[in-house]
Kinemage of the C-alpha trace (Angstrom):
@kinemage 1
@onewidth
@group {chain A} dominant
@subgroup {mainchain}
@vectorlist {calphas} color= white
{ca met a 1} P 207.272 -51.149 -127.726
{ca thr a 2} L 203.823 -52.615 -127.066
{ca gly a 3} L 201.509 -53.252 -123.435
{ca ser a 4} L 202.501 -50.679 -121.262
{ca ala a 5} L 204.690 -47.997 -122.800
{ca ile a 6} L 204.457 -45.950 -119.357
{ca pro a 7} L 208.109 -45.913 -117.915
{ca gly a 8} L 207.370 -45.453 -114.337
{ca glu a 9} L 204.142 -46.791 -114.884
{ca ser a 10} L 202.710 -48.925 -111.408
{ca ile a 11} L 202.345 -52.569 -111.913
{ca asp a 12} L 198.495 -53.300 -111.280
{ca leu a 13} L 197.979 -49.911 -113.718
{ca gln a 14} L 200.162 -51.996 -115.926
{ca ile a 15} L 197.904 -55.296 -115.581
{ca ala a 16} L 195.004 -53.465 -116.334
{ca asp a 17} L 196.242 -52.109 -119.618
{ca ile a 18} L 197.002 -54.665 -120.454
{ca leu a 19} L 193.840 -56.718 -119.869
{ca ser a 20} L 191.240 -54.765 -119.897
{ca gly a 21} L 190.434 -55.225 -123.615
{ca asp a 22} L 190.061 -59.230 -122.766
{ca thr a 23} L 186.454 -61.205 -122.751
{ca tyr a 24} L 186.458 -62.296 -119.816
{ca pro a 25} L 186.150 -64.945 -118.007
{ca leu a 26} L 189.586 -65.915 -118.657
{ca asn a 27} L 191.776 -68.374 -116.841
{ca lys a 28} L 195.022 -68.119 -115.694
{ca asp a 29} L 196.786 -70.192 -119.361
{ca ala a 30} L 194.519 -67.312 -121.189
{ca leu a 31} L 194.990 -64.260 -118.777
{ca val a 32} L 199.045 -65.247 -119.727
{ca asp a 33} L 198.620 -66.011 -123.030
{ca ala a 34} L 197.097 -62.254 -123.433
{ca ala a 35} L 199.426 -60.616 -121.515
{ca arg a 36} L 202.200 -61.811 -123.411
{ca glu a 37} L 200.017 -61.460 -127.224
{ca ala a 38} L 200.237 -57.962 -125.824
{ca gly a 39} L 204.002 -57.308 -125.161
{ca ala a 40} L 203.520 -57.719 -121.495
{ca ser a 41} L 207.231 -57.186 -119.590
{ca asn a 42} L 208.371 -60.251 -118.299
{ca glu a 43} L 207.356 -59.088 -114.081
{ca val a 44} L 204.164 -59.060 -115.465
{ca leu a 45} L 204.133 -62.453 -117.163
{ca gly a 46} L 205.719 -63.442 -114.181
{ca met a 47} L 202.917 -62.327 -112.506
{ca leu a 48} L 200.788 -63.438 -114.256
{ca asp a 49} L 201.901 -67.087 -114.098
{ca gly a 50} L 202.678 -66.792 -109.988
{ca leu a 51} L 198.600 -66.369 -110.722
{ca pro a 52} L 195.962 -69.759 -108.743
{ca glu a 53} L 194.472 -71.702 -111.635
{ca gln a 54} L 191.145 -70.756 -111.629
{ca asp a 55} L 189.306 -68.111 -114.130
{ca tyr a 56} L 188.819 -64.637 -112.850
{ca thr a 57} L 185.261 -62.681 -113.998
{ca asp a 58} L 187.141 -59.634 -114.567
{ca ile a 59} L 190.853 -57.687 -114.180
{ca gln a 60} L 189.848 -56.674 -110.745
{ca ser a 61} L 189.454 -60.121 -109.420
{ca val a 62} L 193.122 -60.002 -110.863
{ca thr a 63} L 194.651 -57.574 -109.459
{ca lys a 64} L 192.784 -57.962 -106.742
{ca leu a 65} L 194.495 -61.084 -106.467
{ca ile a 66} L 198.437 -59.491 -107.188
{ca gly a 67} L 198.112 -57.388 -104.295
{ca ser a 68} L 197.574 -59.929 -102.394
{ca asn a 69} L 199.813 -62.164 -103.544
{ca phe a 70} L 202.590 -59.236 -104.145
{ca gly a 71} L 202.219 -56.567 -101.184
{ca pro a 72} L 200.878 -53.258 -100.950
{ca gly a 73} L 200.124 -50.883 -103.838
{ca leu a 74} L 198.864 -52.756 -105.202
{ca gly a 75} L 195.098 -53.280 -106.810
{ca ile a 76} L 192.237 -51.347 -108.381
């Protein structure tokens, strides 16, 4: 298993693990592509694909929006 190999790891941590090595800024499509290449789950890919079309300056800007779109407990 690639990407996040820790069972039960929260979505925000999975996303941080998968995307932390990328060079920012990235737009939404580049985030989804990078996550797919890193072996992200369909759940993570769906969340990233649901983000607004914009440039993201760092991983925190990604997880912050995911937290606001998908409820409490997400976001670093």
